[in-house]
Phi, psi and omega in degrees: 000152179226169178259122184240143179229161177291154179294332181277353184292131180283159177304320181298320178296319181296314179295324178300319178297319180297316181294321178298323177296320184293320183263008174098005178286166181245094179280134181249108181258147170256144181290113176238135176270138180212161178296140180295338182297321180293323178296317180297318181297314181298316180294322179297316178298318180297317179296320179297317179298319180292324180296318179296318180298315181295324179298312179296321181297315179295323180298314184280350174269353182290151181298341183287343184257124178267104183292341181290344181278003177051068181292159182275116179258014185301320182296323179293323179297314179299320179298316181294321179296322178299315179292329179295320179296327181286326190257326188237129179287155183306320183291335177289317179300315181299318179296319180295317181297320180295318180291318183293334179296334178294322178285315183298333180298333181274344184233043178296127180305140179258137177267137181308326182297339182278336186242345185288141171235154183231142181293134178271125178242089185254037178221159179273157176299130181295135178230136179272143174246016179274100185299322181294316181291322176301317180295314183295315180294319180295320178298315181296318179298318178296320179297318179297312181296320180297317179296313182294324179297320180283329185282307183219004175087142176233148185233149171282173180298316181295324178292322178296316182289342178274349180287149178294132185222143175296329185251037177297133182300332181271357182279177183284337185248128177254135181284151171264123183241123172263125179257130180244120180250123182254121185233144177231291181233336188293146185262063183235003186299316182296319179297319179295314181295320179299318179294317183293325180289345181245023179292147177291338171243111182298145176281163177271312177215153167236127176248117177264119184255137176225099182251109179066023183276137175289347181257026186303314184295317181293325177295320179294320179297323178295313179300315180298326184294335180281340174047049181238120184297343180278347182256120183242149178248127182233124185226162176205141176288340177273137180271107179279007177057215190279341183271344184301319181295326178287327175295321176296323182298336178296340185273350186290149174255008182282169178283322187227155180233135178238108183256125186237134167290164182283002176257008182249120176243099187287150172293165188286351178257003189295315180298321178295314182295310182298316180295320180298312181294319180294341180269357179278154179297325185289324188243012182292333179258056186216163169249131186247151179198188183245344180225138180209174179229144169253122187290167186303153174260160181286142180271175182296335179271013177069015172254167179248132182280172171293148178291351178253011181298131185280142178054047181228123175294325184287352181288351177100195186227148169248124188232133350288159181231092181299335181298328180248018179057038177259110178251153181261104179254355172224148180301136184226135177278135181236173180276331170198159181258154177232148168076332177207146182218128178235120184201168178290149181300329181296323183289338182303325183302331186297332183302333189253017177293313178253147174295129182300154177303319175203151176268358185278337181194173171085016178295333180295312178292318183298322180296310181296321179298312181292322180296319179289319186292320187250344181234001182053038183257137181264165177245128188228138171265126182282147175284166179232163170267111185299340182263000181226100184294342179289350177265002183271141176280341177225085186296344173235082189295340181300329178295310181293323184290324179292329175294316180297314187281345180268351178277072185236014178294133188303319183291324178292318179299319181295318179298316181290325175297316179297324183292312182289329177292322176298318179296315180297326182281348181241029169103012179278114182275095180284176179296325176299314182296322180292321183280338184231069180301131181270164175220109178243166183276319185212141171238115181271152174226131177230134182262349179215166180295324178298323177292325175300315180297320181293324183275347187307315182299318181288321177299315180295323178295318177299313186289337180266353180275128182301132178086359181254146176234133178209139176234168177232136173252136179237157182294326180073197180058217179281344181288315184203084180303139186301316182294327176293321178295319179298319178297317179298329180270359182063037175255154175294147181296341181296342180297338180284347181246346181289144174269069181213138182291120176198306179228133182249114178268107185284346178059039180299131187119343178292343181293310186213009183068224180288130179209142176272356181262148177278349186301311180300323180293313179300317181296317182293315181295314182299309186293321180289313181293327177301314179294317180296320179294320178296322181287316191257349176046057179292144175295322178222147170251119189249130174211181182271147183289338181262019177295159179311130185301328179291319177294321178300318178297319179297318179294322179297314179297318181296319180295322184287345180283344184281115181293338180278352175087094172242128185261130176278123181249121180252106186259133170298143183306316184295336184271344185306309180288351181267350183244034179297339177296346179303325181289346180268352177284150176292154178299334179286336180272328186304318181299344181270011185308319185264002188289316185285149175233119180267123178252114180274126177241117182255127179259119185214160177215293186216035177242070186298323180295315178296317181297322178300318179297317179298313182295325178295319180292324177293321181291329184272002183280163176273136178234171186244021179088000179286159170279124180235113180275156178225135181230137177254121181252107186248134177283175188294335184267022180299142182270168184296320182299320180292318180299316179296321182298310184289330180291324183268354184290130180260126182237105186279354189266355181168187182291150177244135181232138176245130176233136180224131179281149175275317179251135181303127183256338183086169187294322184298320178281323181302321182277306188294333181260009183283340183207142171219133188295136177274340180201178178285356178247015179256120185242138184258119173261108184262124183226126169279158191289350177266014176269151171228143184246157177282154175300341184258010187300317184291323180294325176296315179298312183298313181298314182295318180297316182291324183284324189243349183237327184254013174262114182300341180274358180249131177242107179219065183293344180285343183287121184240351180194164178233121182272144172267347192248145175249117183285153177251353181231159168267097194277351186266359175249154188301321185285339183046064181291160178292151181220127179229099184298329180299319178288318184298320186255017184294338177289338175268297171190134186298338183244024178289136170296160181215165180256132185228140181283355182266124174285153182256135179251006182243044178114095181205153175256126182255141184278144187297317184295315181288332178290322174298318179299319180296320178303311181294316181299313182296322178297324182280337188244357187291131173221146178290328180263114184300331182290341180275355179291129183288347181264119178232101182281126182304131174066019180255128179287354177290342180300333183258003181294133178255147174048044181239117174296328183294327180299318180290325178291323176298315179302311182297316181295324179293315183293330188246004173076029179276157180221166175238146178272130181242144172282161182208095182233166184306138178057032178058029173304132189225176178265357172207158176219158181249121183275004172053049180268149185307136181196211185294330181247306183294128180062017177290149184296325184270006181261111184279348182280128177267136185247129174268119185302326182292341178281346186238329181275112183249156179289148179270144176288122180249000180235166182298122185281346186302319183291343181274342183288159178301119181067015179076017180203166177298133179289160176302149182302326182292344181257005177284124176288153180230144179230155181275189183303333185259017178066028177260136180300121179215141178290164179298323177293323178295325177296318179293322180297321179294319179293319179295321181297324179297324173062035184241022180282178184288342174243145177277117180235169175298119187279017176243321189235359187230149171227171182280134172249148185236164170278111188288347177281326181251338184084359182284140177297135187248313186192171172267134180231150178284150179242000000 
């Protein structure tokens, strides 16, 4: 269908008909025929007029034009009137105006003054007259500021504004800020919009949210009355509560987001101030606000009070707090912000990493908790200029303060108390934690109830040892419910609800619920444990070696983040009850748990049966999860059976190495060249194939190294090796009398370990520094003829020993005052024994000494040795008795004096006060030093 007009119809009549159609009028045309040229002309003029109108409209809608400056449109009006006279007759205009008024009557512009309502504040700011509380709160605030000032610095408002910022108002780049206003019933929307429209830094968008509000219609009318395209109204009949505004913030394309409660009316400089601070390097990864809280501090009874506890300094702080005359004049870090949040749009996402504790309240705490946990972002209350209200984030603080003081419903307080305690228990480093760094000995981690049961004996030993502190963290959720873990530990279930450090329920699974991916679990364990480790500074983090490998990686990463040094200890299940002595080590020694590396070197040739027995005993021993390498050193005459045995031997604790000589080297070379330290933490356990070890041999080595060598508080530089064997004879004198250390030291303790100047060749661990020293010494002193050796120890039968590596080590230890640590248990029970089988020395044709097997073969320890030690633990180094080469009691200084007196070392020193010192990296003699 088309529109047809009479040929006599004027342009004005035709346009009048079109306009009547547009505004709902009923034009009655009679069919008139007219030339098509007139129709084309009229339509062309109309199109031209519309094109000019559209051009002007697009120009004034462009971002370059500020409509608030009220530009002069008079010229455009005159232009339009001129064209109207040409195209539309007066009676048509009159008709159009009359018709359009019918439509306009329904959309008459609303002025804000017609719809705005304002909150009545007919009360004075609450002020406390409690002198004690004013004093306590003020003291705590000063302590917080002093700590923060020393830790990372605090700035006044003027100092903040002087800092270099990406969003400096005078800079080339202006930030886009989306402001989100959440409204329910309070009558403050107009005040907020008026303030925002007059900001020194214009906003990009304002989103007014109305979720389930009974005032939705009135709120919409207010937004409409401002008639600003940058201000949008978003509503829903469903109440999305406190998290809805943050969910909306995810949609913004702005650089920054400013979320305001309906009790906050910001000063006109707030957007400029907030943007400037957010653009600095120091605070760019932060959430900024005007009101905040510092969560409770620990009380004297080691519990934490409610944040609402009355008349309690430990209940924390509300900042600023006019009731106690506490104003914020320097930027202060808080545990969470209230009522307003200013942050980069990117940081908003962090709020939703973990499922909130509850959606009914606590979005303020959850935001700060998640930002710190996953983005290492702090929460800060900005300072104000007390003389310039336009710098205040809440220019009418009474509104915010009445909101704060009215949230006193018991159930809400309990929920929020549970929430902040849950956050603190899962790695939230609060201001209390930052100001009061803890130091504990061990933090255990269990991912299942079975793991809790396996770790229970060691945890209990730590907790029952005087002076030791240990806690346990569990995965929680469906992996390991807290109450089930408490039952496994024989603790009351109430420990899961107490605000006291003992058990930390990480709630793993809160990230995403059910998931087939390991990522949420790894992220939850890592982030929570990182925070707990930072707060409590455990010397060791203990878990089982067979824990889920992904969880193990998370624990490893978390441990490595602690600058104070927390060592991850992975214990085999079977070894947990065997290492209870771990709780007796000093906290200074525990971090070195993983430092040492034991390298087992086995010297063998053609005793396959003996070697099989040794390997079986090594395989059946208890280990602590360390890497333990094993090397087989075979001389050129090794038999086929031995080669097959060592080739097929499976060693799960570390790398296996096979070495075979081309030319027969003999025992002296086979032993001395079997191992050389790769580092100062590499220790050599030298074993001949007729040795057998106790199941506890490795635990003895580990315990002794940690107690006497890796404890910074212990100085025992004379210690050069640790023996597994307890001798029954004094082997360096001709008569070889019987020796029973239990009898000798019973006046001290019958089972005390002791220091002996004699190195052990039947199972011993040698220290790397002294072994390098021994290499150099032996190279300088080795002779085939023992009588040509310049070192002759008085009354020692070692002077005549031929082809013995041990003879040279004895000489060096005698000259320089070195000792070895020996075990001492009833009936010479030891960690190794010598089966005295025929070899290079025993039963050799040229050996005139006859050996009684009962003098050398000692029983092996088959039970936990810890209970046999003095007081159930290794005695202090200062209480270890020491004996000389001849088993005579001599002090360590006396041993050095005897070596100096002999005066037969590789350097000439004062034979009264000096001995040789060496470069421990090379083993070369360096100088004479006084002892």
